[in-house]
C-alpha positions as protocol buffer text, in pm:
chain_id: "A"
residue {
  index: 1
  type: MET
  ca { x: -747 y: -2185 z: -295 }
}
residue {
  index: 2
  type: PHE
  ca { x: -922 y: -1879 z: -436 }
}
residue {
  index: 3
  type: VAL
  ca { x: -1278 y: -1827 z: -315 }
}
residue {
  index: 4
  type: ASN
  ca { x: -1562 y: -1574 z: -346 }
}
residue {
  index: 5
  type: LEU
  ca { x: -1650 y: -1319 z: -79 }
}
residue {
  index: 6
  type: ASP
  ca { x: -1937 y: -1533 z: 51 }
}
residue {
  index: 7
  type: ARG
  ca { x: -1686 y: -1797 z: 158 }
}
residue {
  index: 8
  type: VAL
  ca { x: -1473 y: -1532 z: 329 }
}
residue {
  index: 9
  type: ILE
  ca { x: -1776 y: -1400 z: 516 }
}
residue {
  index: 10
  type: GLU
  ca { x: -1866 y: -1753 z: 629 }
}
residue {
  index: 11
  type: ARG
  ca { x: -1516 y: -1785 z: 775 }
}
residue {
  index: 12
  type: LEU
  ca { x: -1551 y: -1451 z: 954 }
}
residue {
  index: 13
  type: HIS
  ca { x: -1876 y: -1566 z: 1111 }
}
residue {
  index: 14
  type: ALA
  ca { x: -1712 y: -1890 z: 1225 }
}
residue {
  index: 15
  type: GLY
  ca { x: -1408 y: -1735 z: 1393 }
}
residue {
  index: 16
  type: GLN
  ca { x: -1403 y: -1569 z: 1734 }
}
residue {
  index: 17
  type: ARG
  ca { x: -1054 y: -1423 z: 1776 }
}
residue {
  index: 18
  type: PHE
  ca { x: -886 y: -1257 z: 1478 }
}
residue {
  index: 19
  type: LEU
  ca { x: -544 y: -1125 z: 1386 }
}
residue {
  index: 20
  type: VAL
  ca { x: -543 y: -887 z: 1086 }
}
residue {
  index: 21
  type: ILE
  ca { x: -202 y: -817 z: 932 }
}
residue {
  index: 22
  type: GLY
  ca { x: -102 y: -549 z: 685 }
}
residue {
  index: 23
  type: HIS
  ca { x: 219 y: -486 z: 492 }
}
residue {
  index: 24
  type: ILE
  ca { x: 543 y: -309 z: 578 }
}
residue {
  index: 25
  type: ARG
  ca { x: 603 y: 50 z: 463 }
}
residue {
  index: 26
  type: PRO
  ca { x: 232 y: 113 z: 522 }
}
residue {
  index: 27
  type: ASP
  ca { x: 33 y: 327 z: 282 }
}
residue {
  index: 28
  type: GLY
  ca { x: -323 y: 454 z: 312 }
}
residue {
  index: 29
  type: ASP
  ca { x: -490 y: 143 z: 174 }
}
residue {
  index: 30
  type: ASP
  ca { x: -287 y: -79 z: 407 }
}
residue {
  index: 31
  type: VAL
  ca { x: -373 y: 121 z: 718 }
}
residue {
  index: 32
  type: SER
  ca { x: -736 y: 154 z: 608 }
}
residue {
  index: 33
  type: SER
  ca { x: -783 y: -216 z: 535 }
}
residue {
  index: 34
  type: VAL
  ca { x: -633 y: -334 z: 864 }
}
residue {
  index: 35
  type: ALA
  ca { x: -810 y: -79 z: 1084 }
}
residue {
  index: 36
  type: SER
  ca { x: -1145 y: -107 z: 906 }
}
residue {
  index: 37
  type: LEU
  ca { x: -1156 y: -487 z: 918 }
}
residue {
  index: 38
  type: VAL
  ca { x: -1067 y: -480 z: 1289 }
}
residue {
  index: 39
  type: MET
  ca { x: -1350 y: -230 z: 1349 }
}
residue {
  index: 40
  type: ILE
  ca { x: -1596 y: -449 z: 1157 }
}
residue {
  index: 41
  type: LEU
  ca { x: -1498 y: -762 z: 1349 }
}
residue {
  index: 42
  type: ARG
  ca { x: -1520 y: -585 z: 1684 }
}
residue {
  index: 43
  type: GLN
  ca { x: -1861 y: -446 z: 1592 }
}
residue {
  index: 44
  type: MET
  ca { x: -1969 y: -806 z: 1523 }
}
residue {
  index: 45
  type: GLY
  ca { x: -1876 y: -892 z: 1881 }
}
residue {
  index: 46
  type: LYS
  ca { x: -1552 y: -1066 z: 1788 }
}
residue {
  index: 47
  type: THR
  ca { x: -1211 y: -1013 z: 1944 }
}
residue {
  index: 48
  type: ALA
  ca { x: -977 y: -861 z: 1686 }
}
residue {
  index: 49
  type: GLU
  ca { x: -633 y: -701 z: 1674 }
}
residue {
  index: 50
  type: GLY
  ca { x: -454 y: -542 z: 1381 }
}
residue {
  index: 51
  type: CYS
  ca { x: -80 y: -560 z: 1318 }
}
residue {
  index: 52
  type: ILE
  ca { x: 162 y: -374 z: 1093 }
}
residue {
  index: 53
  type: ALA
  ca { x: 529 y: -455 z: 1149 }
}
residue {
  index: 54
  type: ASP
  ca { x: 660 y: -108 z: 1060 }
}
residue {
  index: 55
  type: PRO
  ca { x: 570 y: 201 z: 1263 }
}
residue {
  index: 56
  type: LEU
  ca { x: 286 y: 406 z: 1117 }
}
residue {
  index: 57
  type: PRO
  ca { x: 382 y: 744 z: 973 }
}
residue {
  index: 58
  type: ASN
  ca { x: 250 y: 1006 z: 1213 }
}
residue {
  index: 59
  type: PHE
  ca { x: 2 y: 1146 z: 960 }
}
residue {
  index: 60
  type: PHE
  ca { x: -184 y: 811 z: 966 }
}
residue {
  index: 61
  type: GLU
  ca { x: -215 y: 791 z: 1342 }
}
residue {
  index: 62
  type: ARG
  ca { x: -538 y: 989 z: 1377 }
}
residue {
  index: 63
  type: LEU
  ca { x: -696 y: 798 z: 1085 }
}
residue {
  index: 64
  type: SER
  ca { x: -609 y: 444 z: 1195 }
}
residue {
  index: 65
  type: GLY
  ca { x: -880 y: 375 z: 1450 }
}
residue {
  index: 66
  type: ASP
  ca { x: -850 y: 383 z: 1828 }
}
residue {
  index: 67
  type: GLY
  ca { x: -607 y: 104 z: 1917 }
}
residue {
  index: 68
  type: ALA
  ca { x: -689 y: -95 z: 1605 }
}
residue {
  index: 69
  type: ILE
  ca { x: -326 y: -139 z: 1491 }
}
residue {
  index: 70
  type: LYS
  ca { x: -35 y: -259 z: 1703 }
}
residue {
  index: 71
  type: GLY
  ca { x: 327 y: -360 z: 1648 }
}
residue {
  index: 72
  type: VAL
  ca { x: 460 y: -716 z: 1638 }
}
residue {
  index: 73
  type: SER
  ca { x: 605 y: -705 z: 1990 }
}
residue {
  index: 74
  type: GLU
  ca { x: 268 y: -609 z: 2139 }
}
residue {
  index: 75
  type: LEU
  ca { x: 98 y: -916 z: 1990 }
}
residue {
  index: 76
  type: ARG
  ca { x: 344 y: -1198 z: 2052 }
}
residue {
  index: 77
  type: ASP
  ca { x: 125 y: -1342 z: 2327 }
}
residue {
  index: 78
  type: TYR
  ca { x: -205 y: -1275 z: 2154 }
}
residue {
  index: 79
  type: ALA
  ca { x: -408 y: -1593 z: 2098 }
}
residue {
  index: 80
  type: TYR
  ca { x: -628 y: -1607 z: 1787 }
}
residue {
  index: 81
  type: ASP
  ca { x: -815 y: -1868 z: 1586 }
}
residue {
  index: 82
  type: THR
  ca { x: -821 y: -1686 z: 1251 }
}
residue {
  index: 83
  type: SER
  ca { x: -545 y: -1487 z: 1082 }
}
residue {
  index: 84
  type: ILE
  ca { x: -601 y: -1254 z: 786 }
}
residue {
  index: 85
  type: THR
  ca { x: -354 y: -1065 z: 569 }
}
residue {
  index: 86
  type: VAL
  ca { x: -475 y: -761 z: 376 }
}
residue {
  index: 87
  type: ASP
  ca { x: -329 y: -564 z: 85 }
}
residue {
  index: 88
  type: SER
  ca { x: -22 y: -792 z: 76 }
}
residue {
  index: 89
  type: SER
  ca { x: 78 y: -973 z: -242 }
}
residue {
  index: 90
  type: ASP
  ca { x: 311 y: -1222 z: -68 }
}
residue {
  index: 91
  type: LEU
  ca { x: 437 y: -1320 z: 276 }
}
residue {
  index: 92
  type: ALA
  ca { x: 753 y: -1111 z: 243 }
}
residue {
  index: 93
  type: ARG
  ca { x: 535 y: -799 z: 236 }
}
residue {
  index: 94
  type: ILE
  ca { x: 423 y: -844 z: 598 }
}
residue {
  index: 95
  type: GLY
  ca { x: 780 y: -833 z: 732 }
}
residue {
  index: 96
  type: ASP
  ca { x: 839 y: -947 z: 1089 }
}
residue {
  index: 97
  type: ALA
  ca { x: 466 y: -1003 z: 1140 }
}
residue {
  index: 98
  type: VAL
  ca { x: 517 y: -1341 z: 972 }
}
residue {
  index: 99
  type: GLU
  ca { x: 645 y: -1457 z: 1313 }
}
residue {
  index: 100
  type: LEU
  ca { x: 289 y: -1429 z: 1445 }
}
residue {
  index: 101
  type: LEU
  ca { x: 144 y: -1668 z: 1187 }
}
residue {
  index: 102
  type: GLU
  ca { x: 89 y: -2027 z: 1293 }
}
residue {
  index: 103
  type: ASN
  ca { x: 228 y: -2269 z: 1033 }
}
residue {
  index: 104
  type: GLY
  ca { x: 372 y: -1974 z: 841 }
}
residue {
  index: 105
  type: SER
  ca { x: 63 y: -1882 z: 639 }
}
residue {
  index: 106
  type: PRO
  ca { x: -261 y: -1693 z: 704 }
}
residue {
  index: 107
  type: ASP
  ca { x: -607 y: -1846 z: 712 }
}
residue {
  index: 108
  type: ILE
  ca { x: -742 y: -1574 z: 479 }
}
residue {
  index: 109
  type: THR
  ca { x: -584 y: -1329 z: 235 }
}
residue {
  index: 110
  type: LEU
  ca { x: -768 y: -1024 z: 101 }
}
residue {
  index: 111
  type: ASP
  ca { x: -591 y: -836 z: -176 }
}
residue {
  index: 112
  type: HIS
  ca { x: -620 y: -651 z: -506 }
}
residue {
  index: 113
  type: HIS
  ca { x: -266 y: -692 z: -642 }
}
residue {
  index: 114
  type: LYS
  ca { x: -256 y: -893 z: -963 }
}
residue {
  index: 115
  type: SER
  ca { x: 82 y: -1039 z: -861 }
}
residue {
  index: 116
  type: ASN
  ca { x: -79 y: -1220 z: -564 }
}
residue {
  index: 117
  type: LEU
  ca { x: -64 y: -1593 z: -630 }
}
residue {
  index: 118
  type: GLY
  ca { x: -258 y: -1696 z: -318 }
}
residue {
  index: 119
  type: PHE
  ca { x: -53 y: -1778 z: -9 }
}
residue {
  index: 120
  type: GLY
  ca { x: -335 y: -1826 z: 242 }
}
residue {
  index: 121
  type: LYS
  ca { x: -555 y: -2123 z: 315 }
}
residue {
  index: 122
  type: ILE
  ca { x: -836 y: -1936 z: 139 }
}
residue {
  index: 123
  type: ASN
  ca { x: -774 y: -1632 z: -80 }
}
residue {
  index: 124
  type: PHE
  ca { x: -979 y: -1352 z: -228 }
}
residue {
  index: 125
  type: CYS
  ca { x: -782 y: -1141 z: -473 }
}
residue {
  index: 126
  type: ASP
  ca { x: -928 y: -929 z: -752 }
}
residue {
  index: 127
  type: SER
  ca { x: -729 y: -657 z: -928 }
}
residue {
  index: 128
  type: ALA
  ca { x: -1053 y: -501 z: -1056 }
}
residue {
  index: 129
  type: TYR
  ca { x: -1086 y: -338 z: -714 }
}
residue {
  index: 130
  type: ALA
  ca { x: -907 y: -2 z: -700 }
}
residue {
  index: 131
  type: ALA
  ca { x: -820 y: -61 z: -333 }
}
residue {
  index: 132
  type: THR
  ca { x: -828 y: -347 z: -84 }
}
residue {
  index: 133
  type: ALA
  ca { x: -1038 y: -113 z: 130 }
}
residue {
  index: 134
  type: MET
  ca { x: -1316 y: -160 z: -129 }
}
residue {
  index: 135
  type: ILE
  ca { x: -1309 y: -535 z: -64 }
}
residue {
  index: 136
  type: VAL
  ca { x: -1333 y: -466 z: 310 }
}
residue {
  index: 137
  type: TYR
  ca { x: -1619 y: -223 z: 235 }
}
residue {
  index: 138
  type: GLU
  ca { x: -1815 y: -498 z: 57 }
}
residue {
  index: 139
  type: ILE
  ca { x: -1753 y: -738 z: 344 }
}
residue {
  index: 140
  type: GLY
  ca { x: -1859 y: -480 z: 600 }
}
residue {
  index: 141
  type: LYS
  ca { x: -2179 y: -389 z: 418 }
}
residue {
  index: 142
  type: GLN
  ca { x: -2299 y: -746 z: 467 }
}
residue {
  index: 143
  type: LEU
  ca { x: -2206 y: -763 z: 834 }
}
residue {
  index: 144
  type: VAL
  ca { x: -2246 y: -434 z: 1023 }
}
residue {
  index: 145
  type: GLU
  ca { x: -2392 y: -84 z: 1022 }
}
residue {
  index: 146
  type: PHE
  ca { x: -2132 y: 174 z: 921 }
}
residue {
  index: 147
  type: ASP
  ca { x: -2066 y: 463 z: 1159 }
}
residue {
  index: 148
  type: ARG
  ca { x: -1862 y: 777 z: 1089 }
}
residue {
  index: 149
  type: GLU
  ca { x: -1534 y: 634 z: 1218 }
}
residue {
  index: 150
  type: LEU
  ca { x: -1556 y: 318 z: 1007 }
}
residue {
  index: 151
  type: ALA
  ca { x: -1669 y: 514 z: 702 }
}
residue {
  index: 152
  type: GLU
  ca { x: -1375 y: 753 z: 728 }
}
residue {
  index: 153
  type: SER
  ca { x: -1130 y: 468 z: 779 }
}
residue {
  index: 154
  type: LEU
  ca { x: -1257 y: 298 z: 462 }
}
residue {
  index: 155
  type: LEU
  ca { x: -1252 y: 620 z: 262 }
}
residue {
  index: 156
  type: LEU
  ca { x: -885 y: 666 z: 353 }
}
residue {
  index: 157
  type: GLY
  ca { x: -792 y: 354 z: 156 }
}
residue {
  index: 158
  type: ILE
  ca { x: -1008 y: 433 z: -145 }
}
residue {
  index: 159
  type: ALA
  ca { x: -892 y: 795 z: -166 }
}
residue {
  index: 160
  type: THR
  ca { x: -521 y: 724 z: -135 }
}
residue {
  index: 161
  type: ASP
  ca { x: -506 y: 426 z: -373 }
}
residue {
  index: 162
  type: THR
  ca { x: -684 y: 629 z: -642 }
}
residue {
  index: 163
  type: GLY
  ca { x: -455 y: 929 z: -595 }
}
residue {
  index: 164
  type: PHE
  ca { x: -747 y: 1117 z: -442 }
}
residue {
  index: 165
  type: PHE
  ca { x: -963 y: 1016 z: -739 }
}
residue {
  index: 166
  type: ARG
  ca { x: -708 y: 1126 z: -1003 }
}
residue {
  index: 167
  type: TYR
  ca { x: -588 y: 787 z: -1131 }
}
residue {
  index: 168
  type: ALA
  ca { x: -739 y: 572 z: -1404 }
}
residue {
  index: 169
  type: ASN
  ca { x: -859 y: 318 z: -1144 }
}
residue {
  index: 170
  type: ALA
  ca { x: -1111 y: 574 z: -1011 }
}
residue {
  index: 171
  type: ASP
  ca { x: -1408 y: 402 z: -1175 }
}
residue {
  index: 172
  type: GLU
  ca { x: -1783 y: 425 z: -1115 }
}
residue {
  index: 173
  type: ARG
  ca { x: -1767 y: 184 z: -823 }
}
residue {
  index: 174
  type: VAL
  ca { x: -1503 y: 400 z: -653 }
}
residue {
  index: 175
  type: PHE
  ca { x: -1728 y: 706 z: -664 }
}
residue {
  index: 176
  type: ALA
  ca { x: -2038 y: 511 z: -561 }
}
residue {
  index: 177
  type: TYR
  ca { x: -1870 y: 363 z: -253 }
}
residue {
  index: 178
  type: SER
  ca { x: -1705 y: 694 z: -165 }
}
residue {
  index: 179
  type: ALA
  ca { x: -2035 y: 880 z: -192 }
}
residue {
  index: 180
  type: GLU
  ca { x: -2197 y: 631 z: 44 }
}
residue {
  index: 181
  type: LEU
  ca { x: -1911 y: 671 z: 293 }
}
residue {
  index: 182
  type: VAL
  ca { x: -1938 y: 1051 z: 280 }
}
residue {
  index: 183
  type: ARG
  ca { x: -2315 y: 1025 z: 339 }
}
residue {
  index: 184
  type: THR
  ca { x: -2233 y: 818 z: 648 }
}
residue {
  index: 185
  type: GLY
  ca { x: -2009 y: 1094 z: 783 }
}
residue {
  index: 186
  type: ALA
  ca { x: -1661 y: 1042 z: 635 }
}
residue {
  index: 187
  type: ASN
  ca { x: -1477 y: 1371 z: 590 }
}
residue {
  index: 188
  type: VAL
  ca { x: -1260 y: 1361 z: 279 }
}
residue {
  index: 189
  type: GLY
  ca { x: -1122 y: 1704 z: 369 }
}
residue {
  index: 190
  type: ARG
  ca { x: -982 y: 1568 z: 696 }
}
residue {
  index: 191
  type: ILE
  ca { x: -820 y: 1280 z: 511 }
}
residue {
  index: 192
  type: THR
  ca { x: -676 y: 1510 z: 246 }
}
residue {
  index: 193
  type: GLN
  ca { x: -529 y: 1745 z: 503 }
}
residue {
  index: 194
  type: ALA
  ca { x: -376 y: 1462 z: 705 }
}
residue {
  index: 195
  type: ILE
  ca { x: -216 y: 1291 z: 404 }
}
residue {
  index: 196
  type: LEU
  ca { x: -126 y: 1576 z: 170 }
}
residue {
  index: 197
  type: GLU
  ca { x: -73 y: 1879 z: 391 }
}
residue {
  index: 198
  type: HIS
  ca { x: 176 y: 1774 z: 655 }
}
residue {
  index: 199
  type: ARG
  ca { x: 512 y: 1857 z: 493 }
}
residue {
  index: 200
  type: THR
  ca { x: 792 y: 1981 z: 718 }
}
residue {
  index: 201
  type: LEU
  ca { x: 1082 y: 2204 z: 616 }
}
residue {
  index: 202
  type: ASN
  ca { x: 1311 y: 1902 z: 648 }
}
residue {
  index: 203
  type: GLU
  ca { x: 1100 y: 1717 z: 390 }
}
residue {
  index: 204
  type: ILE
  ca { x: 1114 y: 2015 z: 154 }
}
residue {
  index: 205
  type: HIS
  ca { x: 1494 y: 2011 z: 180 }
}
residue {
  index: 206
  type: LEU
  ca { x: 1491 y: 1638 z: 103 }
}
residue {
  index: 207
  type: HIS
  ca { x: 1268 y: 1696 z: -201 }
}
residue {
  index: 208
  type: THR
  ca { x: 1512 y: 1962 z: -323 }
}
residue {
  index: 209
  type: ALA
  ca { x: 1804 y: 1719 z: -288 }
}
residue {
  index: 210
  type: MET
  ca { x: 1606 y: 1446 z: -467 }
}
residue {
  index: 211
  type: PHE
  ca { x: 1531 y: 1668 z: -766 }
}
residue {
  index: 212
  type: LYS
  ca { x: 1903 y: 1732 z: -809 }
}
residue {
  index: 213
  type: THR
  ca { x: 1939 y: 1360 z: -893 }
}
residue {
  index: 214
  type: LEU
  ca { x: 1657 y: 1361 z: -1148 }
}
residue {
  index: 215
  type: LYS
  ca { x: 1721 y: 1206 z: -1490 }
}
residue {
  index: 216
  type: ILE
  ca { x: 1480 y: 1227 z: -1784 }
}
residue {
  index: 217
  type: LEU
  ca { x: 1535 y: 936 z: -2021 }
}
residue {
  index: 218
  type: ALA
  ca { x: 1366 y: 741 z: -2301 }
}
residue {
  index: 219
  type: ASP
  ca { x: 1283 y: 1051 z: -2506 }
}
residue {
  index: 220
  type: GLY
  ca { x: 1121 y: 1217 z: -2206 }
}
residue {
  index: 221
  type: ARG
  ca { x: 902 y: 921 z: -2115 }
}
residue {
  index: 222
  type: LEU
  ca { x: 1102 y: 804 z: -1812 }
}
residue {
  index: 223
  type: ALA
  ca { x: 1182 y: 1004 z: -1497 }
}
residue {
  index: 224
  type: ALA
  ca { x: 1418 y: 849 z: -1242 }
}
residue {
  index: 225
  type: ALA
  ca { x: 1565 y: 988 z: -921 }
}
residue {
  index: 226
  type: TYR
  ca { x: 1704 y: 864 z: -593 }
}
residue {
  index: 227
  type: VAL
  ca { x: 1742 y: 944 z: -224 }
}
residue {
  index: 228
  type: THR
  ca { x: 2037 y: 805 z: -29 }
}
residue {
  index: 229
  type: ALA
  ca { x: 2062 y: 736 z: 342 }
}
residue {
  index: 230
  type: GLU
  ca { x: 2317 y: 1016 z: 359 }
}
residue {
  index: 231
  type: MET
  ca { x: 2070 y: 1262 z: 205 }
}
residue {
  index: 232
  type: MET
  ca { x: 1810 y: 1167 z: 466 }
}
residue {
  index: 233
  type: ALA
  ca { x: 2061 y: 1213 z: 748 }
}
residue {
  index: 234
  type: GLU
  ca { x: 2172 y: 1552 z: 616 }
}
residue {
  index: 235
  type: THR
  ca { x: 1814 y: 1679 z: 599 }
}
residue {
  index: 236
  type: GLY
  ca { x: 1702 y: 1517 z: 925 }
}
residue {
  index: 237
  type: CYS
  ca { x: 1449 y: 1295 z: 748 }
}
residue {
  index: 238
  type: THR
  ca { x: 1344 y: 931 z: 779 }
}
residue {
  index: 239
  type: ASP
  ca { x: 1185 y: 675 z: 547 }
}
residue {
  index: 240
  type: ASP
  ca { x: 844 y: 818 z: 641 }
}
residue {
  index: 241
  type: ASP
  ca { x: 940 y: 1147 z: 479 }
}
residue {
  index: 242
  type: THR
  ca { x: 992 y: 986 z: 137 }
}
residue {
  index: 243
  type: ALA
  ca { x: 621 y: 916 z: 86 }
}
residue {
  index: 244
  type: GLY
  ca { x: 491 y: 1082 z: -228 }
}
residue {
  index: 245
  type: LEU
  ca { x: 827 y: 1144 z: -394 }
}
residue {
  index: 246
  type: VAL
  ca { x: 754 y: 910 z: -685 }
}
residue {
  index: 247
  type: GLY
  ca { x: 428 y: 1092 z: -745 }
}
residue {
  index: 248
  type: GLN
  ca { x: 616 y: 1413 z: -802 }
}
residue {
  index: 249
  type: LEU
  ca { x: 819 y: 1243 z: -1076 }
}
residue {
  index: 250
  type: ARG
  ca { x: 507 y: 1094 z: -1232 }
}
residue {
  index: 251
  type: ALA
  ca { x: 352 y: 1441 z: -1247 }
}
residue {
  index: 252
  type: ILE
  ca { x: 616 y: 1569 z: -1491 }
}
residue {
  index: 253
  type: GLY
  ca { x: 464 y: 1641 z: -1831 }
}
residue {
  index: 254
  type: GLY
  ca { x: 538 y: 1380 z: -2098 }
}
residue {
  index: 255
  type: VAL
  ca { x: 658 y: 1120 z: -1847 }
}
residue {
  index: 256
  type: GLU
  ca { x: 497 y: 778 z: -1881 }
}
residue {
  index: 257
  type: VAL
  ca { x: 701 y: 595 z: -1613 }
}
residue {
  index: 258
  type: ALA
  ca { x: 850 y: 731 z: -1291 }
}
residue {
  index: 259
  type: ILE
  ca { x: 1098 y: 541 z: -1075 }
}
residue {
  index: 260
  type: MET
  ca { x: 1204 y: 645 z: -726 }
}
residue {
  index: 261
  type: PHE
  ca { x: 1499 y: 470 z: -558 }
}
residue {
  index: 262
  type: ILE
  ca { x: 1521 y: 511 z: -180 }
}
residue {
  index: 263
  type: GLU
  ca { x: 1818 y: 388 z: 20 }
}
residue {
  index: 264
  type: SER
  ca { x: 1707 y: 326 z: 377 }
}
residue {
  index: 265
  type: PRO
  ca { x: 1942 y: 399 z: 669 }
}
residue {
  index: 266
  type: THR
  ca { x: 1941 y: 22 z: 730 }
}
residue {
  index: 267
  type: GLY
  ca { x: 2089 y: -35 z: 382 }
}
residue {
  index: 268
  type: GLU
  ca { x: 1773 y: -168 z: 221 }
}
residue {
  index: 269
  type: ILE
  ca { x: 1684 y: -17 z: -116 }
}
residue {
  index: 270
  type: HIS
  ca { x: 1316 y: 45 z: -192 }
}
residue {
  index: 271
  type: VAL
  ca { x: 1205 y: 105 z: -549 }
}
residue {
  index: 272
  type: SER
  ca { x: 870 y: 263 z: -637 }
}
residue {
  index: 273
  type: LEU
  ca { x: 743 y: 256 z: -996 }
}
residue {
  index: 274
  type: ARG
  ca { x: 447 y: 448 z: -1136 }
}
residue {
  index: 275
  type: SER
  ca { x: 304 y: 481 z: -1487 }
}
residue {
  index: 276
  type: LYS
  ca { x: 30 y: 687 z: -1645 }
}
residue {
  index: 277
  type: ASN
  ca { x: -138 y: 512 z: -1934 }
}
residue {
  index: 278
  type: ILE
  ca { x: 47 y: 237 z: -2118 }
}
residue {
  index: 279
  type: VAL
  ca { x: 333 y: 62 z: -1935 }
}
residue {
  index: 280
  type: ASP
  ca { x: 253 y: -215 z: -1686 }
}
residue {
  index: 281
  type: VAL
  ca { x: 512 y: -143 z: -1416 }
}
residue {
  index: 282
  type: SER
  ca { x: 411 y: -451 z: -1216 }
}
residue {
  index: 283
  type: GLU
  ca { x: 585 y: -664 z: -1479 }
}
residue {
  index: 284
  type: ILE
  ca { x: 906 y: -467 z: -1426 }
}
residue {
  index: 285
  type: ALA
  ca { x: 881 y: -495 z: -1048 }
}
residue {
  index: 286
  type: LEU
  ca { x: 816 y: -870 z: -1073 }
}
residue {
  index: 287
  type: LYS
  ca { x: 1148 y: -922 z: -1250 }
}
residue {
  index: 288
  type: PHE
  ca { x: 1324 y: -772 z: -949 }
}
residue {
  index: 289
  type: GLY
  ca { x: 1140 y: -966 z: -681 }
}
residue {
  index: 290
  type: GLY
  ca { x: 849 y: -727 z: -630 }
}
residue {
  index: 291
  type: GLY
  ca { x: 501 y: -677 z: -768 }
}
residue {
  index: 292
  type: GLY
  ca { x: 196 y: -456 z: -754 }
}
residue {
  index: 293
  type: HIS
  ca { x: -43 y: -300 z: -1002 }
}
residue {
  index: 294
  type: ALA
  ca { x: -16 y: -202 z: -1367 }
}
residue {
  index: 295
  type: ARG
  ca { x: 17 y: 166 z: -1271 }
}
residue {
  index: 296
  type: ALA
  ca { x: 182 y: 135 z: -928 }
}
residue {
  index: 297
  type: ALA
  ca { x: 435 y: -126 z: -822 }
}
residue {
  index: 298
  type: GLY
  ca { x: 755 y: -169 z: -628 }
}
residue {
  index: 299
  type: CYS
  ca { x: 1034 y: -393 z: -507 }
}
residue {
  index: 300
  type: SER
  ca { x: 1306 y: -399 z: -242 }
}
residue {
  index: 301
  type: GLN
  ca { x: 1665 y: -523 z: -227 }
}
residue {
  index: 302
  type: THR
  ca { x: 1848 y: -595 z: 97 }
}
residue {
  index: 303
  type: ASP
  ca { x: 2189 y: -692 z: -39 }
}
residue {
  index: 304
  type: GLY
  ca { x: 2233 y: -480 z: -351 }
}
residue {
  index: 305
  type: LYS
  ca { x: 2415 y: -161 z: -440 }
}
residue {
  index: 306
  type: LEU
  ca { x: 2216 y: 147 z: -532 }
}
residue {
  index: 307
  type: ASP
  ca { x: 2415 y: 225 z: -847 }
}
residue {
  index: 308
  type: SER
  ca { x: 2392 y: -124 z: -995 }
}
residue {
  index: 309
  type: LEU
  ca { x: 2024 y: -165 z: -907 }
}
residue {
  index: 310
  type: MET
  ca { x: 1942 y: 168 z: -1066 }
}
residue {
  index: 311
  type: LYS
  ca { x: 2131 y: 73 z: -1380 }
}
residue {
  index: 312
  type: ASP
  ca { x: 1952 y: -261 z: -1411 }
}
residue {
  index: 313
  type: ILE
  ca { x: 1598 y: -136 z: -1342 }
}
residue {
  index: 314
  type: ILE
  ca { x: 1636 y: 172 z: -1561 }
}
residue {
  index: 315
  type: ALA
  ca { x: 1768 y: -40 z: -1848 }
}
residue {
  index: 316
  type: GLU
  ca { x: 1474 y: -281 z: -1817 }
}
residue {
  index: 317
  type: THR
  ca { x: 1227 y: 7 z: -1800 }
}
residue {
  index: 318
  type: GLU
  ca { x: 1375 y: 173 z: -2108 }
}
residue {
  index: 319
  type: ARG
  ca { x: 1338 y: -158 z: -2293 }
}
residue {
  index: 320
  type: VAL
  ca { x: 975 y: -191 z: -2186 }
}
residue {
  index: 321
  type: ILE
  ca { x: 894 y: 170 z: -2280 }
}
residue {
  index: 322
  type: SER
  ca { x: 1058 y: 127 z: -2621 }
}
residue {
  index: 323
  type: ALA
  ca { x: 854 y: -188 z: -2687 }
}
residue {
  index: 324
  type: ALA
  ca { x: 530 y: -26 z: -2567 }
}
residue {
  index: 325
  type: PHE
  ca { x: 565 y: 280 z: -2785 }
}
residue {
  index: 326
  type: SER
  ca { x: 682 y: 95 z: -3098 }
}
residue {
  index: 327
  type: ARG
  ca { x: 359 y: -104 z: -3131 }
}
């Protein structure tokens, strides 16, 4: 059942012990939404714990709140009366944290992905929000006084999901909320440095290897590249070090759609899709078991081969680009 934010806030008032769950392969909005909602609930006098099944990349650690986010193993014995998933379009996105959910579904879902069909008992999902952190912001404004730590945690999600205010989703509301958070003490410079200025030499070597796989297709409108598990091993990198690779492809002049294929050391293949102006990449991701936004989406395969998956997704993307530009 989809509800308005007033109904969500009523449920937050009613609960006493909360579990807030984010998605695997955490990004800034994921970390922000989990940590910020935990901070808000604790400030209300509630007991609250946040959970993300995958380890946080080290550059998020100092921006994720003091003890606000834990792993699945740390919370197996945690008793709660209300569970909430944030920034997750379906149950598969929360990974092993699903084991913590009673009856296999959350009490509340908060999300901004248009592919979210509502898998909680009550659901608030609106793709007009540039980030789930903006939904948490609106909830928090009705419940608590913002301090510097909470403001900076919320700004993390807004800044990262708008590409540090470069993407088309950076609308008037984004700047209004961000300005309020900065007035409260959030330091966008600290966030920018933590997220964008942490590259190691190993990562640079991985980026170099990735660019050697680059293909420009569809009359220059499609950029596709890949990283294999072997490439990560050779450069001493991990999955964490692949963050931002797809953005480098998207930044190429003339490219409308960028696709980054990443083969994890565990054998799982992660696919990130980005577009600039026209193509809705969430529709492409949906066909391969994923989802997301019109300009940013993704999917994962656990039992496929990199070559065949690349062939299939690239072919579908070329078809979509051709149709979009022939109108």
